C-alpha positions as CSV (number, residue, x, y, z in Angstrom):
1,X,-17.5,0.1,-0.1
2,X,-14.3,0.9,1.6
3,X,-11.8,3.2,-0.2
4,X,-8.1,2.7,0.6
5,X,-5.3,5.1,-0.5
6,X,-1.9,3.8,-0.2
7,X,1.6,5.1,-0.8
8,X,5.1,3.9,-0.1
9,X,8.2,6.3,0.2
10,X,11.9,5.9,0.8
11,X,14.6,8.4,1.7
12,X,17.3,6.8,-0.5
13,X,17.4,3.8,-2.7
14,X,17.5,1.8,-0.6
15,X,16.8,3.9,2.4
16,X,14.6,4.3,5.4
17,X,11.0,3.7,4.2
18,X,7.4,4.1,5.2
19,X,3.9,3.1,4.2
20,X,1.0,5.5,4.2
21,X,-2.5,4.2,4.3
22,X,-5.7,6.2,4.4
23,X,-8.9,4.2,4.8
24,X,-12.4,5.7,4.5
25,X,-15.8,4.3,4.5
26,X,-18.7,3.5,6.8
27,X,-18.7,7.0,8.0
28,X,-15.2,7.1,9.3
29,X,-11.6,7.7,8.2
30,X,-8.4,6.1,9.4
31,X,-4.8,7.0,8.8
32,X,-1.7,5.0,9.3
33,X,2.0,5.8,9.1
34,X,3.9,2.5,9.2
35,X,7.7,2.5,9.3
36,X,9.1,-0.3,6.9
37,X,12.9,-0.2,7.6
38,X,15.4,-0.1,4.9
39,X,14.2,-0.8,1.3
40,X,13.8,0.7,-2.2
41,X,10.8,3.0,-3.1
42,X,9.3,0.2,-5.2
43,X,9.4,-2.2,-2.3
44,X,7.8,0.3,0.0
45,X,5.0,0.7,-2.5
46,X,4.3,-3.1,-2.4
47,X,4.6,-3.2,1.3
48,X,2.1,-0.4,1.7
49,X,-0.3,-2.5,-0.4
50,X,0.3,-5.6,1.8
51,X,-0.1,-3.7,5.1
52,X,-3.3,-2.1,3.9
53,X,-4.6,-5.5,2.8
54,X,-3.8,-6.9,6.2
55,X,-5.7,-4.1,7.9
56,X,-8.7,-4.8,5.6
57,X,-8.7,-8.5,6.4
58,X,-8.2,-7.7,10.2
59,X,-11.2,-5.3,10.2
60,X,-13.3,-7.8,8.2
61,X,-13.8,-5.3,5.3
62,X,-15.4,-7.3,2.4
63,X,-15.7,-4.9,-0.5
64,X,-12.6,-2.7,-0.9
65,X,-11.4,-0.3,-3.6
66,X,-7.7,0.6,-3.6
67,X,-6.1,3.6,-5.0
68,X,-2.3,3.9,-5.6
69,X,-0.1,6.3,-7.5
70,X,2.2,3.4,-8.3
71,X,1.7,2.1,-11.9
72,X,3.9,-0.9,-11.0
73,X,1.7,-2.0,-8.2
74,X,-1.5,-1.4,-10.1
75,X,-0.3,-3.4,-13.1
76,X,1.1,-6.2,-11.1
77,X,-2.2,-6.7,-9.2
78,X,-4.2,-6.5,-12.4
79,X,-2.0,-8.9,-14.3
80,X,-1.4,-11.0,-11.2
81,X,2.4,-11.1,-11.5
82,X,5.4,-8.8,-11.2
83,X,7.3,-7.8,-14.2
84,X,10.4,-7.6,-12.0
85,X,11.1,-10.8,-10.2
86,X,12.4,-9.0,-7.2
87,X,8.8,-8.2,-6.4
88,X,7.2,-11.5,-7.2
89,X,6.8,-12.7,-3.6
90,X,5.3,-9.4,-2.6
91,X,2.8,-9.6,-5.3
92,X,2.0,-13.3,-4.4
93,X,1.5,-12.1,-0.8
94,X,-0.8,-9.3,-1.8
95,X,-2.9,-11.6,-4.1
96,X,-3.3,-14.1,-1.3
97,X,-4.6,-11.3,1.0
98,X,-6.8,-9.8,-1.7
99,X,-8.4,-13.3,-2.1
100,X,-9.7,-13.1,1.5
101,X,-11.9,-10.2,0.5
102,X,-15.3,-10.6,-1.4
103,X,-14.4,-7.9,-3.9
104,X,-11.1,-6.2,-4.4
105,X,-10.5,-3.4,-6.9
106,X,-7.3,-1.4,-7.5
107,X,-6.9,1.7,-9.6
108,X,-4.0,4.0,-10.5
109,X,-4.5,7.6,-9.7
110,X,-2.1,10.6,-10.2
111,X,0.0,11.6,-7.2
112,X,-1.9,14.8,-6.8
113,X,-5.0,12.7,-5.9
114,X,-3.0,10.7,-3.3
115,X,-1.6,13.4,-1.1
116,X,-2.9,12.1,2.2
117,X,-1.3,8.7,1.8
118,X,1.9,10.4,0.5
119,X,2.0,12.6,3.6
120,X,1.5,9.5,5.9
121,X,4.2,7.6,4.0
122,X,6.7,10.4,4.4
123,X,5.9,10.7,8.1
124,X,6.5,7.0,8.5
125,X,10.0,7.4,7.1
126,X,10.9,9.4,10.2
127,X,9.6,6.7,12.5
128,X,12.2,4.2,11.4
129,X,14.8,5.0,14.1
130,X,13.4,2.2,16.4
131,X,12.9,-0.3,13.5
């Protein structure tokens, strides 16, 4: 099973944002810091999920367990809808990508257990100058 830790971060609301993705499994670990442009922190959390799902589909991972410190992302994926309409299209995109996997799990974890993804997301904020 592949484990994926995700986090989104913004320097402002909205502000320059980034996604942090830490993937481990099959004896290796991969780290991604992806600049996202200007958006809110909640949007960045959803975009981190989508970017990570895109990577999983691209790498043909079939059984994937996600970890997020965003309760909104966790609840949206579990209930298959966003409580806030502003994020509905992002949840729909994430669900569409998750359907391409054989098994998709997502679990909320405390921030202290998501430090690598958080560090990667904060680093991605600084990469926005060219976005």
